[in-house]
C-alpha positions in Angstrom: -77.9 23.5 37.5 -74.3 22.4 37.3 -72.8 20.1 39.9 -69.6 20.9 41.7 -66.7 18.6 40.8 -65.7 16.4 43.7 -62.6 17.1 45.8 -60.8 13.9 44.8 -58.5 12.0 47.0 -56.6 8.8 46.0 -59.0 6.6 48.1 -62.0 8.2 46.6 -60.7 7.8 43.1 -60.0 4.1 43.6 -63.5 3.6 44.9 -64.9 5.4 41.9 -62.8 3.4 39.5 -64.0 0.1 41.2 -67.6 1.3 40.9 -67.5 2.7 37.4 -65.2 0.2 35.6 -67.6 -2.8 35.4 -70.6 -0.6 34.5 -69.0 0.9 31.3 -69.6 -0.6 27.9 -66.7 -2.9 27.2 -64.1 -1.8 24.6 -63.2 -5.4 23.9 -65.2 -8.6 23.8 -63.4 -11.6 25.3 -62.7 -12.9 21.7 -61.3 -9.6 20.5 -59.2 -9.2 23.7 -57.7 -12.7 23.2 -57.0 -11.9 19.5 -55.0 -8.8 20.3 -53.1 -10.6 23.0 -52.4 -13.6 20.7 -51.1 -11.2 18.0 -48.9 -9.4 20.6 -50.7 -6.2 19.7 -50.5 -5.2 23.4 -50.3 -1.5 22.7 -53.9 -1.6 21.5 -55.2 -2.7 24.9 -56.7 0.2 26.8 -59.3 1.4 29.3 -62.7 2.8 28.5 -62.3 6.5 27.7 -64.3 7.6 30.7 -62.1 5.6 33.1 -59.0 6.8 31.2 -60.1 10.4 31.6 -60.4 9.9 35.4 -57.0 8.2 35.6 -55.1 10.8 33.5 -57.0 13.8 34.7 -57.3 13.2 38.4 -55.5 10.0 39.7 -52.2 10.4 38.0 -51.7 14.1 39.0 -52.6 13.3 42.6 -50.1 10.4 42.7 -47.4 12.6 41.3 -48.1 15.3 43.8 -48.2 13.0 46.8 -45.6 10.4 45.9 -43.5 11.9 43.1 -43.8 8.8 40.8 -46.2 6.0 40.2 -43.4 3.6 41.1 -43.1 5.2 44.6 -46.8 4.9 45.0 -47.0 1.3 44.0 -44.0 0.3 46.2 -46.0 1.8 49.1 -49.1 -0.2 48.2 -47.1 -3.4 47.7 -44.8 -2.7 50.8 -41.7 -3.4 48.7 -38.9 -1.0 48.9 -36.1 -1.1 46.3 -33.8 -2.5 49.0 -36.2 -5.3 49.7 -36.3 -6.1 46.1 -32.6 -6.4 46.0 -32.6 -8.6 49.0 -35.1 -10.9 47.4 -32.9 -11.2 44.3 -29.9 -12.2 46.5 -32.0 -14.8 48.2 -33.1 -16.3 44.9 -29.5 -16.5 43.8 -28.5 -18.2 47.0 -31.3 -20.7 46.6 -29.8 -21.5 43.1 -32.9 -20.2 41.3 -31.2 -17.6 39.3 -32.0 -13.9 39.3 -35.3 -13.9 37.6 -38.8 -14.8 38.7 -40.2 -18.3 38.9 -43.6 -19.6 39.7 -42.8 -20.2 43.4 -41.1 -16.8 43.8 -42.6 -13.9 45.9 -45.7 -12.3 44.3 -48.4 -9.8 45.2 -51.6 -10.5 43.2 -53.9 -7.5 42.9 -56.9 -6.5 40.8 -56.0 -3.8 38.5 -57.4 -0.6 40.1 -57.8 0.8 36.6 -59.1 -2.1 34.6 -58.9 -2.3 30.8 -62.2 -2.1 28.9 -63.1 -5.7 29.3 -66.5 -7.3 29.8 -67.9 -7.1 33.3 -67.5 -10.8 33.9 -63.7 -10.6 33.1 -61.4 -9.8 36.0 -58.1 -7.9 35.3 -55.4 -9.0 37.6 -51.8 -7.8 37.9 -49.2 -10.0 39.4 -46.3 -8.0 40.9 -42.9 -9.3 41.9 -39.6 -7.8 43.1 -37.7 -10.1 40.7 -37.1 -9.5 37.0 -39.5 -11.5 34.8 -38.1 -11.2 31.3 -34.3 -10.9 30.7 -31.9 -11.9 28.0 -30.6 -14.7 30.3 -34.2 -16.0 30.7 -34.4 -16.5 27.0 -31.2 -18.5 26.7 -32.0 -22.1 25.8 -35.6 -21.4 25.0 -37.4 -21.4 21.6 -37.8 -17.6 21.7 -34.9 -15.2 21.2 -34.5 -12.1 23.4 -34.7 -9.5 20.6 -38.2 -10.7 19.8 -39.3 -10.8 23.4 -37.8 -7.3 23.9 -40.0 -6.1 21.0 -43.2 -8.1 21.5 -43.4 -9.2 25.1 -44.7 -12.7 26.0 -48.3 -13.9 25.9 -50.3 -17.0 26.6 -53.6 -18.6 27.3 -55.0 -21.3 29.6 -58.3 -23.1 29.9 -59.4 -22.5 26.3 -59.8 -24.8 23.4 -56.1 -24.7 22.4 -56.6 -22.6 19.3 -54.7 -19.7 20.8 -51.0 -20.4 21.6 -49.6 -16.9 22.4 -46.0 -16.0 22.0 -43.1 -17.3 24.2 -45.3 -19.6 26.3 -45.2 -23.4 26.5 -42.7 -25.7 28.1 -39.7 -24.3 26.2 -40.6 -20.6 26.1 -39.4 -17.8 28.4 -43.0 -17.5 29.7 -43.2 -21.1 30.9 -43.0 -20.2 34.5 -45.8 -17.7 34.1 -48.0 -20.2 32.4 -47.4 -22.8 35.2 -48.2 -20.1 37.8 -51.4 -19.1 36.0 -52.6 -22.7 35.7 -52.1 -23.3 39.5 -53.7 -20.0 40.5 -56.7 -20.2 38.1 -57.3 -23.9 37.4 -58.2 -24.7 33.8 -61.4 -26.6 34.7 -62.8 -23.4 36.2 -61.2 -20.5 34.3 -60.2 -19.3 30.9 -57.3 -16.8 31.1 -55.3 -14.6 28.7 -52.0 -13.4 30.2 -49.2 -11.2 29.0 -46.0 -9.4 29.9 -45.6 -6.1 28.1 -42.3 -5.5 26.3 -40.1 -2.8 27.9 -41.3 -0.1 25.5 -44.9 -0.5 26.8 -44.2 -0.9 30.5 -45.6 2.1 32.4 -43.8 1.1 35.7 -40.4 -0.1 34.6 -38.9 -0.4 38.0 -41.5 -3.0 39.2 -41.8 -6.3 37.3 -45.3 -7.5 36.7 -47.6 -9.4 34.3 -51.3 -9.1 33.5 -53.9 -11.9 33.7 -57.4 -11.6 32.3 -59.7 -14.2 33.8 -63.1 -15.4 32.8 -65.0 -18.0 34.8 -66.2 -21.1 32.8 -69.9 -21.7 32.7 -71.1 -24.8 34.7 
C-alpha cells in the first residue's frame, strides 16, 4: 500500500530537515571535512542525497513560489531589508570601521536549516551579516591577494592541534576578523571548528554576506 506524499509547507519542511539531517549517514568524517576545507575544495561540500532531494524537490520550489527568491526569504527570516543593510554599512563607515564586516559588527548566527552531510555531533552554523565580508579592499595590506580569495574563498580552523592552517586566516590574512570572532564564540578549550567563506562563484545567496562554521565539542 503506497503512502500519500505529504502536503509540504515551509515550516513542515524545516521541521523534517531538522529531524532527518542528524539521523542520516554522514557524507564526511570530521577529518575528511577538514581536509576539503583546508584544501579550499569547497565545491565538494554537500548534503546527504536524501536531504538534498528534499531541499531541491520541495523546499526550493516552495520558497520561489512564496518569496520569489531565496534571498527574499532569508531577508525575511533575518529581518534585514536591503535598506537596513545599506544603513548598517553607512554606520560602519561613520564609526571609522570601513565598509566591510569586523568581529564586533552586526551578525545573526543560525544553524543551517539544511546541514551538510557531517557527523551527528558536528553542528553546521551560518553567520549572516548585512556587511560585505570579502572585498578587494579587505585584502589590501594582507598576505593574501584578492584574485586568489576571489577564486578560492577563505578558510580556517580553531581548537585543533595546529596542523591545519587554512587559507587567508591568521593575523595578517583577510579572514583574521572571522578567526577572532570564531575563537570568541566557540572557545578553543571547548570546541574544534572549521570555518569558511565561499568564493563568489560558489555563493548561493550572493546578496547576503555569510560564512559557515562547523563545530565539534571537545571530549572532557
